[in-house]
N, C-alpha and C positions, 0 to 999 in steps of 0.2 A: 301334591303330586301323587298320582296313582302308581302303585307298585304291583307288578304281576310276578308271581313266583312259578317257575317251571317245576312241575311235579312228576310227570311221566310222559311216555309216548302213547298215542291212541292205540297202537297195536299191542300194548301191554294189558289192555282192559279186555275182559270177557263181557260181551254185550249182555244186558239184562241182569247183571250182577253188580255188587258193590265192591269197592276196595277202599281201605283206609290209608290216608297219607298224613304225615306229621308236618305241619307248616306253622312256623312261628310259635312252637310249643302247643299247638292245638291239633287235636285229632279231627280230621275232616273226612267224611264219607263221600266218595265220588261214585256216581252212577252214569252209565252210558246206555241210552235207549237207541239201539240200532234202527228199529223201524221208524222212529221219529227223527233219527239223526240228531239227537239232543243230549247234552251233558248236564248233569246236576251236581251241586256240591252243598252238603248240609253238615251240621254238627254230627259227629259220630256218637255223641252221648245221648242216650235215651233218658229223658228226665223222669219218666214214670218208672221204668225198670231200674234207674240209677246205675247204669253201666254203659261203657263204650262199646256198643254192639250194632248200631244201625247199619254199618257197612255189610253186616251179615244178614240183613233183612231181605225179604222177598219184595221185588218191585212188581207193580202191576198198575191197574187203573181203576178209578172209582168215578164213573161218569166220564167227564173230560179231563179229570185230574190224574196226573201220574203220581203214584204213591209208593212209599216203602212201608211194609208192615214189620214192626219190631219183632225180632226173633224171641223176645222174652214173653211179653203179655199180648202181643199182636195188635197194639195200637197202630193206627195208620196215620202217616204223616205225608202231607202234600209236598212233593219235592220242589215245586216252584215257589211256594209261599212259606213252608215250614209249619203250617197250621196242622194241629192234631185233629183228625176228623172225629175221633171218639171222645175227646175231652177238649171242647172249644177254648178253654182257658189256658191250654198248653200250646206252646209253639217252640220250634227249634230254629236256630239261625240258619240262614241260607247264605251262600257266598257266590260272587261273580266268578264265572268259569268260562274259559274260551279255548278254542283250538286254533293254534297258530302253526301252519303247515301241519306237521304230525305231532306237535308238542301240546300237551294240556297245561294250561296256566291258570292259577287261582289268585284271587285277591282276598287276603285275610286281614 
């Protein structure tokens, strides 16, 4: 059975920035792209910088991919797949995320 956890309201997010939420003991970075009207959820842990900082990264695009650049060493991670564009052997976890009425829900 799939369990969704309510984490916040959509109006609590600032578009084009990240926020960290704690779900089931995991730090998850949530990003809201208003132009795309799309939500993303990934691990907040930067495996290269070895710190929980990705929610503080800068989101943008690389070609057709929406990315977050780590605030530490600037590695770029695809928000849809978790793939690091600068080190192909590195990947972060992504999580299902949805908007139900005005509430953001995650599966972890």
